[in-house]
Structures are given as C-alpha cells and as structure tokens.
Legacy VTK file of the C-alpha trace (Angstrom):
# vtk DataFile Version 3.0
C-alpha trace
ASCII
DATASET POLYDATA
POINTS 494 float
0.000 0.000 0.000
1.207 3.501 -0.805
2.072 5.695 2.153
-0.887 8.049 1.603
-3.292 5.098 1.431
-1.770 3.599 4.555
-2.209 6.870 6.463
-5.792 7.201 5.225
-6.558 3.626 6.251
-4.925 4.210 9.637
-7.078 7.297 10.153
-10.271 5.410 9.290
-9.337 2.591 11.633
-8.442 5.039 14.373
-11.935 6.507 14.079
-13.423 2.986 14.148
-11.409 1.970 17.220
-12.278 5.269 18.905
-15.990 4.677 18.345
-15.677 1.283 20.043
-13.259 2.114 22.854
-12.831 5.898 22.940
-15.532 6.266 25.585
-13.097 4.698 28.045
-10.697 7.640 27.772
-12.466 8.910 30.879
-10.957 7.545 34.065
-12.512 4.265 35.158
-11.572 1.273 37.267
-12.026 -2.410 37.873
-10.893 -4.509 40.856
-7.443 -5.293 39.389
-6.866 -1.629 38.579
-7.681 -0.562 42.122
-5.323 -3.187 43.534
-2.549 -2.041 41.194
-3.043 1.587 42.269
-2.487 0.670 45.924
0.149 -2.050 45.481
2.019 -1.232 42.233
5.238 -2.901 43.378
3.465 -6.260 43.732
2.552 -6.200 40.040
6.134 -7.046 39.056
5.949 -10.407 40.809
2.516 -11.042 39.324
3.815 -10.434 35.793
6.702 -12.799 36.466
4.324 -15.534 37.605
2.226 -15.032 34.472
5.146 -15.163 32.047
4.587 -11.555 30.965
8.224 -10.616 31.092
8.111 -7.490 28.935
5.358 -6.021 31.097
7.359 -7.011 34.175
10.332 -5.075 32.800
8.208 -1.978 32.214
6.609 -2.288 35.658
10.032 -2.602 37.279
11.475 0.406 35.465
8.418 2.561 36.053
8.260 1.404 39.672
11.820 2.616 40.235
10.824 5.954 38.730
7.694 6.157 40.869
5.423 5.981 37.813
2.169 4.029 37.514
0.300 3.544 34.241
-2.861 4.646 36.045
-1.199 8.031 36.679
-1.182 8.530 32.905
-4.466 6.808 32.192
-5.550 8.995 29.263
-2.224 8.678 27.479
-2.166 4.892 27.906
-5.705 4.400 26.577
-5.039 6.799 23.689
-1.881 4.882 22.785
-3.836 1.622 23.057
-6.376 2.873 20.525
-3.545 3.909 18.179
-1.919 0.476 18.510
-5.271 -1.172 17.821
-5.850 0.963 14.735
-2.330 0.169 13.521
-2.927 -3.569 14.020
-6.166 -3.454 12.018
-4.493 -1.418 9.262
-1.616 -3.869 9.048
-4.013 -6.829 8.866
-5.988 -5.157 6.102
-2.804 -4.539 4.129
-1.875 -8.225 4.476
-5.272 -9.436 3.191
-5.759 -6.694 0.581
-4.374 -8.906 -2.162
-7.296 -11.328 -1.956
-10.072 -8.852 -2.800
-10.347 -7.918 -6.460
-13.513 -5.832 -6.302
-13.248 -2.059 -6.611
-16.796 -1.529 -5.393
-16.788 0.729 -2.320
-19.466 -1.104 -0.249
-17.675 -4.404 -0.897
-14.322 -2.963 0.181
-15.883 -1.475 3.311
-17.532 -4.786 4.216
-14.292 -6.684 3.556
-12.199 -4.371 5.729
-14.812 -4.361 8.510
-14.783 -8.173 8.485
-11.046 -8.004 9.173
-11.577 -5.372 11.877
-14.138 -7.635 13.593
-11.171 -9.542 15.050
-10.696 -6.623 17.470
-13.824 -4.500 17.225
-16.324 -6.617 19.124
-17.985 -6.717 22.521
-15.699 -9.432 23.914
-12.485 -7.561 23.121
-13.858 -4.825 25.384
-12.460 -6.783 28.352
-8.928 -5.779 27.357
-9.925 -2.170 28.026
-11.238 -3.051 31.482
-7.653 -3.528 32.775
-6.509 0.055 32.257
-3.212 -0.595 34.032
-2.455 -3.302 31.451
-4.310 -2.290 28.292
-1.456 -0.514 26.532
0.883 -3.465 27.168
-1.639 -6.000 25.859
-2.339 -3.941 22.742
1.401 -3.636 22.206
1.479 -7.436 22.252
-1.237 -7.642 19.593
0.546 -5.072 17.449
3.834 -6.968 17.659
2.042 -10.226 16.859
0.416 -8.586 13.834
3.855 -7.404 12.714
4.954 -11.010 13.130
2.078 -12.113 10.882
3.105 -9.524 8.284
6.714 -10.753 8.317
5.643 -14.389 8.139
3.495 -13.738 5.067
6.574 -12.176 3.458
8.462 -15.378 4.383
10.750 -13.449 6.738
10.670 -16.209 9.313
13.443 -15.069 11.655
11.963 -11.563 12.175
8.529 -13.132 12.681
9.915 -15.494 15.333
11.547 -12.584 17.165
8.349 -10.543 17.036
6.222 -13.434 18.310
8.773 -14.045 21.074
8.497 -10.458 22.283
4.709 -10.353 21.795
4.082 -13.466 23.898
6.001 -11.811 26.745
3.217 -9.227 26.803
0.262 -11.609 26.707
-0.065 -15.245 25.686
-3.310 -14.968 23.702
-1.554 -12.935 21.004
0.133 -16.027 19.558
-3.185 -17.887 19.290
-4.565 -14.883 17.420
-1.547 -14.857 15.088
-1.806 -18.588 14.365
-5.491 -18.301 13.416
-4.819 -15.350 11.098
-1.982 -17.208 9.371
-4.133 -20.325 8.880
-6.704 -18.280 6.963
-4.057 -16.295 5.085
-2.298 -19.329 3.648
-5.626 -20.973 2.821
-6.537 -17.935 0.709
-3.044 -17.624 -0.743
-3.114 -21.216 -1.983
-6.716 -20.795 -3.159
-7.963 -23.771 -1.116
-5.724 -26.098 -3.129
-3.723 -28.822 -1.415
-0.024 -28.984 -2.251
3.235 -29.684 -0.484
3.950 -25.953 -0.220
0.436 -25.237 1.079
0.798 -27.836 3.832
4.266 -26.557 4.789
3.057 -22.955 4.868
0.077 -23.879 7.041
2.232 -25.881 9.433
4.770 -23.061 9.631
2.010 -20.488 10.185
0.540 -22.600 12.958
3.708 -23.717 14.725
5.812 -20.544 14.548
3.641 -18.522 16.953
2.325 -21.490 18.944
5.819 -22.834 19.687
6.704 -19.445 21.123
3.619 -19.754 23.315
4.797 -23.198 24.397
8.249 -21.809 25.193
6.605 -19.173 27.373
4.727 -21.861 29.319
7.961 -23.830 29.791
9.662 -20.667 31.066
6.860 -20.253 33.611
7.437 -23.812 34.823
11.201 -23.273 35.086
10.802 -20.092 37.084
8.286 -21.914 39.263
10.795 -24.639 40.065
13.273 -21.991 41.204
10.906 -20.485 43.726
9.994 -21.918 47.108
7.538 -19.193 47.985
5.266 -18.794 44.985
2.909 -20.908 42.947
3.580 -19.908 39.374
1.105 -20.072 36.552
-2.541 -19.112 36.472
-4.945 -19.406 39.362
-8.532 -18.608 38.499
-11.314 -17.759 40.903
-13.468 -20.642 39.771
-14.756 -23.715 41.550
-12.995 -27.002 41.036
-16.182 -28.835 40.024
-15.335 -28.761 36.317
-11.775 -30.069 36.611
-12.402 -33.439 34.907
-12.097 -33.623 31.136
-15.750 -34.593 30.712
-16.869 -31.679 32.884
-14.599 -29.270 31.009
-15.940 -30.439 27.639
-19.474 -29.953 28.951
-18.574 -26.453 30.154
-16.996 -25.676 26.793
-20.147 -26.772 24.989
-22.266 -24.535 27.225
-19.918 -21.603 26.661
-20.126 -22.067 22.881
-23.922 -21.993 23.049
-23.716 -18.783 25.081
-21.462 -17.211 22.490
-23.688 -18.211 19.592
-26.814 -17.013 21.427
-25.790 -13.576 22.665
-22.002 -13.365 22.940
-22.137 -14.231 26.653
-25.078 -11.850 27.352
-23.277 -8.889 25.759
-25.546 -8.890 22.671
-29.308 -9.411 22.290
-30.407 -13.032 22.685
-31.190 -13.403 18.977
-28.406 -15.860 18.059
-26.764 -13.228 15.858
-23.230 -14.685 16.219
-24.692 -18.134 15.542
-26.552 -16.973 12.427
-23.422 -15.258 11.087
-21.360 -18.396 11.748
-23.917 -20.653 10.078
-24.484 -18.492 6.997
-20.813 -17.802 6.325
-19.962 -21.478 6.840
-22.752 -22.996 4.729
-22.450 -20.533 1.846
-18.650 -20.902 1.747
-18.961 -24.696 1.689
-21.492 -24.473 -1.141
-19.334 -22.112 -3.214
-16.215 -24.196 -2.689
-17.970 -27.458 -3.538
-19.397 -25.979 -6.728
-16.305 -24.147 -7.961
-13.314 -26.063 -6.593
-14.421 -29.490 -5.464
-14.480 -31.622 -2.339
-10.760 -31.322 -1.578
-11.096 -27.540 -1.287
-14.050 -28.039 1.043
-11.830 -30.303 3.122
-9.107 -27.608 3.176
-11.630 -25.087 4.484
-12.928 -27.510 7.121
-9.386 -28.296 8.313
-8.648 -24.557 8.679
-11.830 -24.017 10.724
-11.231 -27.063 12.925
-7.570 -26.124 13.488
-8.564 -22.560 14.424
-11.188 -23.721 16.912
-8.728 -26.257 18.336
-6.262 -23.442 19.008
-8.960 -21.551 20.901
-10.368 -24.451 22.908
-7.101 -26.189 23.781
-6.109 -23.537 26.331
-9.185 -23.756 28.621
-9.324 -27.547 28.245
-5.683 -27.957 29.274
-6.073 -25.776 32.371
-6.666 -27.537 35.684
-9.975 -25.707 35.984
-12.001 -24.657 32.941
-11.941 -20.894 32.395
-12.969 -19.104 29.191
-13.114 -15.338 29.842
-13.778 -12.725 27.112
-10.065 -11.971 26.700
-9.781 -15.583 25.540
-13.156 -16.191 23.887
-12.802 -13.058 21.705
-10.747 -15.356 19.456
-14.084 -16.740 18.255
-14.615 -13.344 16.647
-11.193 -13.623 14.996
-12.376 -16.875 13.398
-15.755 -15.386 12.536
-14.189 -12.276 11.016
-11.940 -14.283 8.726
-14.767 -16.641 7.820
-16.560 -13.525 6.571
-13.403 -12.445 4.741
-13.295 -15.868 3.094
-16.967 -15.622 2.176
-16.556 -12.225 0.493
-13.517 -13.474 -1.439
-15.477 -16.501 -2.697
-18.537 -14.417 -3.564
-16.388 -11.903 -5.453
-15.099 -14.741 -7.639
-18.693 -15.489 -8.763
-18.958 -12.046 -10.433
-22.419 -11.592 -8.916
-21.897 -8.112 -7.548
-25.365 -7.756 -6.052
-24.862 -10.802 -3.825
-21.399 -9.589 -2.777
-22.896 -6.213 -1.872
-25.602 -7.913 0.197
-22.953 -9.841 2.132
-20.973 -6.633 2.661
-24.037 -4.785 3.931
-24.647 -7.697 6.284
-21.132 -7.291 7.687
-21.740 -3.539 8.107
-24.973 -4.195 9.994
-23.321 -6.768 12.219
-20.493 -4.347 12.995
-23.039 -1.621 13.801
-24.694 -3.924 16.356
-21.291 -4.690 17.904
-20.617 -0.963 18.034
-23.978 -0.146 19.610
-23.675 -2.690 22.390
-20.057 -1.750 23.018
-21.350 1.750 23.780
-23.806 0.225 26.265
-20.895 -1.583 27.932
-18.989 1.692 28.236
-21.932 3.463 29.878
-22.388 0.484 32.218
-18.737 0.783 33.205
-19.276 4.293 34.547
-22.534 3.362 36.268
-20.724 0.556 38.086
-17.834 2.834 39.045
-20.213 5.552 40.244
-22.021 3.122 42.537
-18.717 1.763 43.856
-17.428 5.229 44.677
-20.720 6.346 46.227
-20.998 3.257 48.440
-17.337 3.507 49.435
-17.827 7.105 50.483
-20.904 6.224 52.536
-19.024 3.368 54.235
-16.095 5.639 55.052
-18.414 8.355 56.404
-20.045 5.831 58.720
-16.648 4.661 59.951
-15.533 8.240 60.598
-18.816 9.000 62.370
-18.322 5.965 64.631
-14.752 7.020 65.388
-15.827 10.515 66.344
-18.703 9.337 68.538
-16.636 6.655 70.313
-13.260 8.401 70.390
-11.564 5.403 68.823
-9.857 4.406 65.589
-11.161 1.764 63.219
-8.122 0.038 61.766
-9.571 -3.137 60.211
-12.402 -4.206 57.957
-13.870 -7.623 57.226
-16.032 -8.149 54.150
-18.580 -10.962 53.802
-21.415 -11.571 51.338
-25.133 -12.080 51.753
-27.128 -14.922 50.197
-26.692 -13.690 46.624
-23.874 -11.258 45.857
-22.824 -11.293 42.181
-19.653 -9.553 41.072
-21.579 -6.807 39.281
-24.416 -4.338 39.767
-27.720 -4.943 38.018
-27.797 -1.228 37.221
-24.864 -1.596 34.829
-27.187 -3.738 32.638
-24.469 -5.341 30.479
-21.732 -7.272 32.275
-19.855 -10.533 32.056
-16.761 -11.833 33.874
-14.511 -8.776 34.350
-16.457 -6.623 31.924
-18.140 -4.100 34.236
-17.385 -6.038 37.402
-18.049 -4.307 40.708
-15.230 -3.341 43.060
-16.964 -3.282 46.448
-16.870 -6.849 47.725
-13.757 -7.770 45.769
-11.136 -5.166 46.639
-13.004 -3.030 49.147
-9.966 -2.113 51.244
-7.977 -1.082 48.187
-10.878 1.048 46.946
-11.042 2.977 50.216
-7.316 3.566 50.071
-7.100 4.432 46.363
-10.042 6.823 46.347
-10.011 8.295 49.852
-6.498 7.567 51.139
-7.861 5.582 54.085
-5.899 2.427 54.855
-7.626 -0.409 56.696
-6.070 -3.771 57.473
-7.789 -7.043 56.709
-9.910 -7.959 59.715
-9.734 -11.667 58.953
-12.598 -14.067 59.564
-15.770 -12.545 60.937
-16.640 -13.753 64.468
-19.459 -16.273 64.361
-21.580 -14.424 66.914
-21.466 -11.176 64.884
-22.254 -12.952 61.641
-25.200 -14.835 63.159
-26.631 -11.728 64.827
-26.387 -9.312 61.902
-25.889 -11.101 58.580
-26.933 -14.773 58.729
-29.792 -15.621 56.382
-29.924 -12.097 54.924
-30.194 -11.342 51.209
-30.481 -7.626 50.435
-31.318 -6.346 46.968
-30.054 -2.801 47.555
-27.421 -1.016 49.621
-28.407 -0.240 53.218
-25.432 0.956 55.227
-27.374 0.835 58.513
-27.926 -2.898 58.135
-24.929 -3.980 56.092
-22.188 -2.211 58.045
-21.536 -3.136 61.666
-18.629 -1.674 63.630
-17.319 -3.264 66.796
-14.232 -1.901 68.499
-11.510 -1.332 65.933
-13.088 -3.466 63.213
-15.771 -2.728 60.637
-17.837 -5.640 59.298
-19.371 -5.138 55.862
-21.877 -7.489 54.257
-22.003 -6.984 50.481
-25.348 -7.532 48.766
LINES 1 495
494 0 1 2 3 4 5 6 7 8 9 10 11 12 13 14 15 16 17 18 19 20 21 22 23 24 25 26 27 28 29 30 31 32 33 34 35 36 37 38 39 40 41 42 43 44 45 46 47 48 49 50 51 52 53 54 55 56 57 58 59 60 61 62 63 64 65 66 67 68 69 70 71 72 73 74 75 76 77 78 79 80 81 82 83 84 85 86 87 88 89 90 91 92 93 94 95 96 97 98 99 100 101 102 103 104 105 106 107 108 109 110 111 112 113 114 115 116 117 118 119 120 121 122 123 124 125 126 127 128 129 130 131 132 133 134 135 136 137 138 139 140 141 142 143 144 145 146 147 148 149 150 151 152 153 154 155 156 157 158 159 160 161 162 163 164 165 166 167 168 169 170 171 172 173 174 175 176 177 178 179 180 181 182 183 184 185 186 187 188 189 190 191 192 193 194 195 196 197 198 199 200 201 202 203 204 205 206 207 208 209 210 211 212 213 214 215 216 217 218 219 220 221 222 223 224 225 226 227 228 229 230 231 232 233 234 235 236 237 238 239 240 241 242 243 244 245 246 247 248 249 250 251 252 253 254 255 256 257 258 259 260 261 262 263 264 265 266 267 268 269 270 271 272 273 274 275 276 277 278 279 280 281 282 283 284 285 286 287 288 289 290 291 292 293 294 295 296 297 298 299 300 301 302 303 304 305 306 307 308 309 310 311 312 313 314 315 316 317 318 319 320 321 322 323 324 325 326 327 328 329 330 331 332 333 334 335 336 337 338 339 340 341 342 343 344 345 346 347 348 349 350 351 352 353 354 355 356 357 358 359 360 361 362 363 364 365 366 367 368 369 370 371 372 373 374 375 376 377 378 379 380 381 382 383 384 385 386 387 388 389 390 391 392 393 394 395 396 397 398 399 400 401 402 403 404 405 406 407 408 409 410 411 412 413 414 415 416 417 418 419 420 421 422 423 424 425 426 427 428 429 430 431 432 433 434 435 436 437 438 439 440 441 442 443 444 445 446 447 448 449 450 451 452 453 454 455 456 457 458 459 460 461 462 463 464 465 466 467 468 469 470 471 472 473 474 475 476 477 478 479 480 481 482 483 484 485 486 487 488 489 490 491 492 493
C-alpha cells in the first residue's frame, strides 16, 4: 500500500477503534486496577508468575521511577487505541491482495470483516484492565507485525516478534496462528499442495511454539521459587476439573457465544446466524467451484482454528474461558466472513457480494452499539462503587468521632446472593463491568479516599449470626450492612 493510502486507512481505523473504545478515555476502574493503584510494586511479581516478562520489565522500570500507568491513564488508553488501529491497518494490508472488487461497499464490508477480530464486545475486556491495556495492545501489534513478516516469508523476524509479543500476553500467539491459517488458505486458493501444507504448518507452529516456550519458562521459574505458585490461578470452583466436565462447560460456553455473545448482545443468536451463513455458503461455493478437496481444506482450517482456541481452557486444571480468551471466536468469525466475500467476489455476482458486505456492516453496527452500552455500564458501576465507598467511610468516621476510637480493620462478607456486578450496569460478564466493592473493598477505600484499613480476617461467628446470617439484600443499606465493633468494621455486600 502507498504511504498516503496507509495513512488514510490508519485514520479510518483510528476513528473505528475510537468509536468502540474511545468512551473509556475517561478515568474508570475495575478490581485489578484498584489493587494495582495501591500495590504497584506487587505487580512485578505477578507479571513474572504469568510469564509476561516485557510487562514485568516496564513495571520494574516505572516502579523505580515512581510511575504508575494509572497516573497517565488517558495517554495509555489513547496509545492503546492507536496500537489497535495500527494492528487493524496492518491486517488489512496483508489481506488486501485477496479482494479484487473495486466496489466501495464491498471494500468497506471486507475491511470491517477483518476489523471484527478486534472491534467486538468481547475484546472490550482488554480495556477493562486500564493498568495493562497498553501493554496487551502492544502485544497484539507486535504479533500482527509477526504475521506480516511471516506472510513475506521473513521467518526469523517473525519469530523474534512473536517471542516479544508473547512476553506481553499469551493470547496474542493464538490470534496470530489463526490469522496465518486463513491467510495461507486464501493464498493457496484452497488447493492442497506440499507448499500449502508446509506454509500452514509453519504459520501454525511458529507462533504457537513461542507460546509453548513461554509456558515452559513459567514452569522453570516456578521450580526456582519456594515461595510462589507460578502459573494461572482462576477464581473458579474445582467442580469442572475433569475432562468430561470441562468439555461440557466448553459446549455450554459455545452456546452462550452463539446465542448472545455471553449476554453482551441481544439473545437473537446473531453470532450463531453469522457463523452458520458464512460457513454454509462458503462450503457451497467451494464445492461448486473447486471441489471436495477444497471443502476439506476449508474444514481443516476451521477445525484447526477452533482447536487453538479451545485447547487452552481444556488444558487448564480448571475450565476458564473469559472474554479476553473467547474473543478469538470473533477472529475466526471475522476471517470466515473475509473468506466468504472473497469466494462471492469470484462469482462475479456483484449484487450478492454487496448484500454480504451490507450484512457485515450491519453486524459491525450492532457490535458498536452494544459496546457503547458496555462503556456506559462501566461508569454506572464505578459511580455506585465510589458512592458506596464514600458512605461506608463516612459511617466509619462518624463511629470514630462518637466513640473516640480508631477503626483500623475491615472484614467483608457476602449475603445470600452477591454477584460480582451491579444490576444497574445492565451489560456485564466476567470482568467486563465487574463491581469493586466486595472484591477489593480495602484497596478502593485507600485508592479513592487515602484511608488504609487492614484485613480484619474471619468474621466472628456471633457477629455474623446476629447481623448477617440468612440475609439477602437487593439494595445497599449501610445501617444494616455495616456493623462496627471496636476497631473493626464488618461489611456485608449484597
């Protein structure tokens, strides 16, 4: 692409990314962010345990300089949006060769299908961790550069880029492998050959082996430490730890995605309809124009892509499939749509190609609309957290003044039903619009109001039975949910 066209494309994609994620340029928080704000030094060890060595390096350097990413929130989110736009632009330049149409609606639909890999409601979770967002998006940008180099058969640079990218976040190599599977399928025009097989294997293994090396590094570092458990520990129950249970959970999660993208879209099976239509029509076109072996090529690419996605949660000790992992389903879906438009363009039936492109535009508009609802829900959740925290602190200070004492500890328990989100935020899932009160309450009081309280430990049985046992509030009532005895405050989160 010529430089002027690249800059124009980058500008368009910057506007697109800003529409999706620009609303989060205002300061906002989730539980991890609040914890980072209070204990920034601890983040270095956490990055080490997670194999995110490049982020660990940045955290260490910035920690020595007394800098936190949350201190420069607006700059970090702005840079994240730029990195996202650059990644989309680079992807579009890589796949530009496969679209022959000069029709504007077709080109728009084609480029939006590529952008769907990032511009979707599930990718929104990456912008929930504002202390980490810029690092994660740097990882995706480096991985996309690695894809670009690999498609130019510059294998050594691609290996180096994937190696650095995986030290930001492990999911970036899965994303890269899926993109390369579709790229080489289109490059070889769904035709089996020795070179096609070698290219596909190279595209799959180059990034994934770097991911495997990262996991091995985590294990090695773990063996060198007597005080830490390295690797990932998820806040999930151990009930789905058997393979059969994990497969069952995976099946349920897939149904949720196809139905409403894990409650983040309307329950109209839009993702499922898009998957089905793009799959069936592509199979039909391939069978009619290229034959059964090309259909098999397409099926192998889809199965390999889904295997990349599902292998990670299935190999974990406990099944866990959060949006920052399941967004890869949109990467597959986006490139299935890319494949569909390429195949339709080859039929020379421009009206049908336009219809498919308009369908992609409509689907992207829905993603955009509900992403805006997620952003508004983020601020509703934060507003409630800050308001309740202030009320709790005012009650503590009132007690201290009336009793001439100092409250130095707080213990937090939950009532009968206490989800990790507020109903008022409307759209929420996993750490998308999670609440803070009840998860990192002490850190919230310290980060927002500079009031440090120690952990009060286990609540005494007599206090719990007298004030909280059998209760299930559906709204915040500080008079009933906050009890202060001596130097300890007891909070029951509804």
